[in-house]
C-alpha positions in Angstrom: 12.7 5.3 -6.2 11.3 8.5 -7.4 12.2 11.6 -5.4 8.6 13.2 -4.1 7.9 16.7 -4.5 9.9 19.1 -2.1 8.6 18.9 1.4 7.1 15.4 1.2 8.3 12.6 3.1 7.6 8.7 1.6 7.4 7.2 5.2 5.5 10.6 6.3 2.9 10.0 3.4 2.4 6.5 3.6 1.8 6.8 7.2 -0.9 9.7 6.4 -2.1 7.4 3.2 -2.7 4.6 5.8 -4.5 6.8 8.7 -6.7 8.3 5.9 -7.6 4.5 4.4 -8.4 3.3 7.6 -10.7 6.1 8.2 -12.3 5.5 4.5 -12.7 1.6 5.8 -15.1 2.9 8.5 -17.3 5.0 6.3 -17.4 1.9 3.7 -18.5 -0.8 6.3 -20.8 1.5 7.9 -22.8 2.3 4.4 -22.6 -1.4 4.1 -24.1 -1.9 7.1 -27.0 0.2 6.4 -27.7 -1.1 3.1 -27.9 -4.8 4.5 -30.7 -3.4 6.7 -32.2 -1.0 4.2 -35.5 -2.4 2.8 -35.1 0.3 0.0 -31.5 0.2 -1.6 -32.7 2.9 -4.2 -32.4 5.3 -0.9 -28.5 4.9 -1.2 -28.1 5.8 -5.1 -27.3 9.3 -6.2 -27.7 8.7 -9.9 -30.6 6.4 -11.9 -27.8 4.9 -14.0 -28.2 1.0 -13.1 -24.7 0.4 -15.5 -22.8 3.2 -13.5 -24.3 3.4 -10.3 -23.2 6.4 -7.6 -23.9 5.8 -4.1 -23.9 7.8 -0.7 -20.5 5.9 0.1 -19.0 7.0 -3.3 -19.6 10.2 -2.3 -18.8 10.6 1.4 -15.6 8.3 0.5 -14.6 10.8 -2.1 -14.9 14.0 -0.1 -12.9 12.3 2.7 -10.0 11.5 0.9 -9.5 14.6 -1.1 -10.5 16.8 2.1 -7.7 14.8 3.9 -5.0 15.1 1.2 -5.7 18.7 0.6 -5.5 19.3 5.0 -2.1 17.5 5.2 -0.8 18.6 2.2 -2.1 22.3 1.2 1.0 23.9 0.0 1.9 20.8 -2.6 1.5 21.9 -6.1 -0.4 18.6 -7.5 -3.8 17.9 -8.6 -6.0 15.0 -7.9 -8.3 12.6 -10.4 -11.7 11.5 -9.0 -14.0 9.2 -10.9 -16.9 10.9 -8.8 -15.7 14.9 -9.6 -15.2 13.6 -13.2 -18.8 12.3 -13.5 -20.1 15.5 -11.9 -18.0 17.8 -14.0 -16.7 15.8 -17.1 -15.1 19.2 -19.0 -13.1 20.4 -15.8 -12.2 16.7 -14.6 -11.5 18.1 -11.0 -7.8 18.7 -11.9 -6.6 22.3 -10.7 -5.3 24.0 -13.7 -2.8 25.5 -11.6 -1.7 22.0 -10.1 2.0 20.5 -11.5 0.7 18.4 -14.3 3.6 16.1 -13.0 1.8 15.0 -10.0 -1.8 13.7 -10.0 -3.5 11.7 -7.4 -6.2 9.1 -9.1 -8.8 8.1 -6.7 -11.9 5.9 -7.2 -13.6 6.2 -3.9 -15.5 3.0 -4.4 -14.2 0.0 -7.1 -17.4 -2.3 -7.4 -20.2 0.0 -6.6 -22.3 -2.8 -8.3 -20.7 -5.3 -5.9 -21.2 -3.0 -2.9 -24.8 -2.4 -3.8 -25.4 -6.1 -4.2 -23.2 -7.3 -0.7 -20.7 -9.6 -2.2 -17.9 -7.7 -0.2 -15.9 -7.6 -3.4 -15.2 -3.7 -3.6 -12.3 -1.7 -2.9 -10.8 2.3 -2.6 -8.2 2.9 -5.0 -5.7 5.5 -4.5 -2.5 6.3 -6.5 -0.1 9.3 -6.7 0.9 9.5 -10.4 4.3 10.8 -11.5 4.1 11.7 -15.4 1.5 9.8 -16.1 3.0 6.5 -13.9 1.9 5.3 -10.8 4.4 5.2 -8.2 2.5 5.0 -5.2 -0.5 2.8 -5.0 -3.2 1.7 -2.2 -5.7 -0.8 -2.5 -8.2 -1.0 0.7 -10.7 -4.1 0.8 -13.0 -3.5 3.8 -14.7 -6.6 4.0 -11.0 -8.4 4.2 -9.5 -6.1 6.8 -7.0 -5.9 4.0 -5.0 -2.4 2.9 -2.5 -3.0 0.2 0.4 -0.6 0.1 2.9 0.1 -2.6 5.6 2.5 -1.7 7.2 2.3 -5.3 9.6 0.0 -4.3 8.0 -2.8 -2.0 4.3 -4.0 -1.6 2.5 -4.9 1.6 -0.8 -5.8 3.2 -1.5 -4.6 6.6 -4.7 -5.0 8.5 -6.4 -2.8 10.9 -4.8 -4.3 13.9 -1.2 -3.4 12.5 -0.5 -7.2 11.2 1.4 -7.4 7.6 1.3 -10.0 4.5 3.4 -10.4 2.2 2.9 -10.7 -1.7 2.4 -14.7 -2.5 2.6 -14.9 -6.2 2.7 -18.1 -8.2 5.6 -19.3 -10.1 6.0 -19.5 -14.0 3.0 -21.1 -15.7 1.5 -22.0 -19.0 -1.9 -20.0 -19.8 -3.8 -23.2 -19.3 -2.2 -23.8 -15.8 -3.5 -20.8 -14.8 -6.1 -19.6 -12.8 -8.1 -16.2 -14.1 -9.7 -14.3 -12.1 -12.4 -12.0 -14.1 -15.8 -9.8 -13.7 -19.2 -10.6 -12.6 -20.9 -7.4 -13.6 -18.6 -6.8 -16.7 -18.2 -10.0 -18.8 -19.0 -9.8 -22.7 -19.3 -12.3 -25.4 -16.1 -11.7 -26.8 -14.2 -12.3 -23.8 -16.3 -15.5 -22.8 -15.2 -17.0 -26.0 -11.7 -16.0 -25.4 -11.4 -17.6 -22.1 -13.0 -20.7 -23.4 -10.6 -21.1 -26.0 -7.6 -20.6 -23.7 -9.4 -23.1 -21.5 -7.8 -22.0 -18.2 -7.2 -24.4 -15.1 -10.0 -22.5 -12.9 -12.0 -19.6 -13.3 -12.6 -17.0 -10.3 -15.5 -14.7 -10.6 -14.7 -11.0 -8.5 -15.9 -7.8 -8.6 -13.5 -4.7 -8.4 -10.0 -4.6 -10.2 -8.8 -4.0 -7.0 -10.0 -7.3 -5.3 -8.5 -9.0 -8.4 -5.4 -7.6 -8.8 -5.2 -8.4 -4.9 -6.4 -12.2 -5.6 -3.3 -12.3 -7.8 -0.7 -10.6 -5.6 -2.0 -13.2 -2.6 -1.4 -16.1 -5.1 -5.5 -17.4 -5.3 -5.2 -16.6 -9.1 -2.5 -15.7 -11.6 -4.1 -13.7 -14.5 -6.6 -10.8 -15.4 -7.8 -10.0 -18.8 -9.6 -7.3 -19.5 -11.4 -6.9 -23.1 -13.0 -3.5 -24.1 -14.6 -3.6 -27.6 -14.0 -0.7 -30.0 -16.6 1.8 -29.4 -18.1 0.4 -26.1 -17.6 1.6 -22.6 -14.0 0.9 -20.9 -12.3 1.1 -17.3 -11.1 4.4 -16.9 -7.2 5.7 -15.1 -8.8 5.1 -11.6 -9.8 1.5 -12.1 -6.1 0.8 -12.7 -3.3 3.0 -11.4 -3.2 2.0 -7.8 -3.5 -1.9 -8.6 -0.8 -1.4 -11.5 1.4 -0.1 -8.3 0.1 -2.8 -6.1 1.3 -5.7 -8.4 4.1 -3.9 -10.2 5.9 -3.4 -7.3 4.7 -7.3 -5.9 6.5 -8.5 -9.0 3.6 -8.9 -11.5 2.5 -6.6 -14.4 -0.3 -5.1 -16.0 0.3 -3.9 -19.8 -1.7 -3.9 -22.8 -1.8 -7.0 -25.1 1.7 -5.6 -27.0 3.6 -5.5 -23.6 3.3 -2.0 -23.1 2.7 -0.5 -20.2 -0.6 1.6 -19.5 -0.2 5.3 -20.0 -2.6 7.5 -17.9 -4.4 10.7 -18.7 -5.4 10.3 -22.2 -8.5 11.6 -23.5 -11.4 10.5 -21.3 -8.9 8.6 -19.1 -10.0 5.8 -20.9 -8.1 2.3 -20.5 -9.6 0.5 -23.7 -8.7 -2.5 -25.6 -7.5 -5.4 -24.1 -5.2 -4.9 -20.8 -3.6 -8.4 -19.2 -2.4 -8.6 -15.5 -0.4 -11.2 -14.1 1.6 -12.9 -11.7 5.4 -12.7 -13.0 6.8 -9.7 -15.1 9.6 -12.4 -16.5 6.6 -14.7 -18.0 4.1 -11.8 -18.8 5.3 -10.5 -22.3 5.0 -14.4 -23.4 2.0 -14.7 -21.6 0.7 -11.4 -24.1 2.0 -13.0 -27.1 0.3 -16.1 -26.7 -3.3 -14.7 -25.9 -2.9 -12.6 -29.1 -2.1 -15.8 -31.0 -5.5 -17.4 -29.8 -7.1 -14.0 -30.5 -6.0 -13.8 -34.4 -5.9 -17.3 -34.8 -9.7 -17.7 -33.7 -10.7 -13.9 -35.0 -11.9 -12.9 -31.7 -11.2 -9.4 -31.8 -10.6 -6.6 -34.9 -7.1 -5.4 -34.3 
């Protein structure tokens, strides 16, 4: 396990993050209830981009988590990369220029905002601590399921608000065609649709939020997730994958690009483009990536 910055105890940090996360859950559930009772959902929208909406809930949780981290650890020299702050000020990207670039918090206060607005329950809060552009700690909070998935860099577990715990239940080795795929409702594209059809998975689950998808793999409800971004099109960002990667990796799964290379964070625009594969077994992951790539090349589905 990587040693945390001087003065930080691993268990104390996890305890603080647990408390902050459940506080965030209360905020998200409150706004979810208000939204259900509202006849005018536009009152909660803080921008006019229907493809990338921002709600009051995004902003409130963003402010809460950043404030709590800064209050608890005001003397620690680390940065905070937040989706909402990047949207407000893309050039400064809200990273303190004086912070130690080795240590960066990566935050998505509300992953799955469209699902939050649509009242599917498939939304999550992501918070990861990256060391030298790799996530080492991660939390994925799924308020509607009363689940907080935590990785301390070595183990992954899930906690309920009453303190009870669940452990990962990843499926055993399977061929691609035997696997259950979890994929997006709001971000699917024609190229991905063709790939899914060619692979012919045993079952396809539709779900919002990357955090919710990865949690479904860790629970054993699904086996694999494929994220496919076309060149010159929008793509996921660091805050979409950092904490889910920490959760899945410590549980025994893997998230890589199609060449089985681990994701690198902190690139220009914080983009995670191309084809990304998340699966339930690190030992089988490389072969899965190779098989998917062969299918893509054989059917000329993606421009390599």
